N, C-alpha and C positions, 0 to 999 in steps of 0.2 A: 464131863463125859468120860474122861479117862477112868474115873472111879467105878464106872459101871462095866468096865471091861473085865470079863471073867477069864481065868487062865484057860488056855487052849481055844479061845474064841477067835484067834487071829485067822487071817486068810491063808490060803494054801500057798506054800513057798514054791516058787517056780524058778529053779536055777539052771535048768538044762532043757533041751528039746524033749528028752524022755519024761521029765516032770510035767511039761506042758501037754504032751501026748496023753499021758495017763489022766490028767485033770480034765482035758477037753472031751475025752471019750465018755466021761460021766455026765456031760451036759446034754440037755434035750434041745430040739430045734427051737422050742419056745425060749429057752435060756439064751440061745445064740441070737435071738431076734432083737435083744436090747443089750446095751453096754454093761460091763461089769465094773465093780469098784476095784481099784488097784492102789497099791502103794509100792514104793521102792524103799526098802529098809536101809539102814546104815551099813548093812553087809553087802549092799548092791543088788540083792535079790528082789525079784518081782514077787508080790503077793497078790492073789486074786480072791475075790469074794463076790457073792451075788450083789447086783446093783443097789438094792435097798439097804445094804450093809453100811454102817458108819465107817469112815476111813480110819478112825482111831481104833475101832474094834478090829478091822482088817490088819492093822499094824500091831495088834496085841498091846496097845497103849504106848508103844515105843515111838521114839523120834524117827522121822523119815527124811529121805532125800527128795521125794516127790510123792504126789498123790493125785488121783483124779478118776476119770471114767475111761474105759477102753472097750472097744468092740473088735471082733475077729471075723475073718472070712477065710474060706479055703481057696487057695490059688494053686492051680495045677497040682504040684506034688508037695505043697507045704501050707501051713497056716500063716496068715499075715494079719497085721493090724489094719482094720478098716477105718477106725476113728479113735482118737485119743485126745483127752483134754486134761488140763490141770484143775478141773472143777472139783474143789474140795473145800467146803467152808469149815471143816474141822482143822485142816492144816494151812489153808490159803497159800499154797506154794507159788513161788515166782515162776514166770515163764522160762527163766534161765535154768530151771530144774530139768529141762528136756534132756540134757546130756546124761543124767543119771538114768532116765527112762530108756534112752537109746541104748546105753550099755547093757541094761537088764534085758531088753528085748533081743539084742544081738547075742547075749549069752544063752538065751532060750531058743536061738536060731529062728526067730520069727521075722518075717518080712515086715518092714515098718516104713512110715512116711519120714520125711526129713525133719519134721518138727511136729508140735502139737497141731492137730487139725482144727482145734478150737482153743484159742488162748484166752485165759481169764486173767485180768489184771486186778490184783488185790492190793489194797492200801489200808493202813490203820490211821485214823485221824489223830494228829498230834494234840488237838484241842480236846475233843470229847472221848477219844480212845475207841470209838466204834469202828468196826470192820466195814469196809466199803468194797464193792465191785465197781471198778472204773469202766464206764461205757463211753464210747465215741471220744476218747481222749479228753474227757471232761473230769479233770482232777480236782473236784470239789466234793466235799463231804455231803452226802444226802441227808445227814442228820442235823448238822449245825452250819452248813455253808462255808466252812473253813477250807482253805486250800489244802490239798493233799500233796505229799511229797512225790517227786518224780521217780524216786528209787524205792524199791520194795522195802518195807519196814514192818512186816508182820511178825517176825520172830523177836519176842521181847528180850532174848538173850543176846541178839546180834547188835 
């Protein structure tokens, strides 16, 4: 997927309230009706793209601290996050990546929840190497029935 990323195809970098205000002003009511694709780059900045964008493209093919989907709502005098998840099958981020998301949202002066509103637990099967989404705390590979590790193991360099 990374090979298909074209230069300049990354998401919009949001590192301040002014950046977010300029970006959100260009969105339609229909855009705001569904979540957007997001990543937090290694620079700590939030990047946003339309929902149907691939996370790897949103990140410009780079490594990220977190990725997922995010929705916004207007609250009194500022924008706030209405929903946010780590749902990204391109990066499969751990739920512990929330701290990077929180910092990026705070930098953009966006109201936010205290954690992901929808947490997705990803694990790679040590036997067949397939990626799994763990549901209902059932740490068993859906492909080969092997036990999945209790700790996050999606980054092959970790």
